[in-house]
C-alpha positions in Angstrom: -10.9 -18.0 -9.2 -7.3 -18.6 -8.6 -5.1 -21.6 -8.3 -6.0 -23.2 -5.0 -3.8 -22.7 -1.7 -4.6 -26.3 -0.1 -4.6 -29.0 -2.2 -7.6 -31.9 -1.7 -5.5 -34.2 0.1 -4.9 -32.0 2.8 -8.2 -30.2 3.0 -9.5 -33.5 3.9 -7.6 -33.9 6.9 -8.1 -30.3 7.9 -11.9 -29.8 7.9 -12.7 -32.0 9.9 -11.0 -29.9 13.1 -12.2 -27.1 11.6 -14.9 -25.5 14.6 -18.4 -25.1 12.6 -19.5 -22.2 11.3 -21.9 -20.0 14.4 -25.7 -19.7 13.4 -26.4 -16.6 11.5 -28.1 -14.5 13.4 -32.5 -13.7 13.2 -32.2 -10.6 13.3 -30.5 -8.4 10.5 -30.0 -12.3 8.7 -28.5 -10.4 5.7 -25.6 -8.4 7.4 -22.4 -10.1 8.7 -21.6 -10.2 12.2 -19.0 -7.2 12.8 -16.0 -9.9 13.9 -15.9 -10.4 10.5 -15.9 -7.4 9.1 
């Protein structure tokens, strides 16, 4: 793994502000949504 981009202290401040990930689809669960490609 490469060097961390954000240190742990900053990440603890930023993480609560990020939106939660969308739930995975039931059909084709293994395939990523098209918007992530």
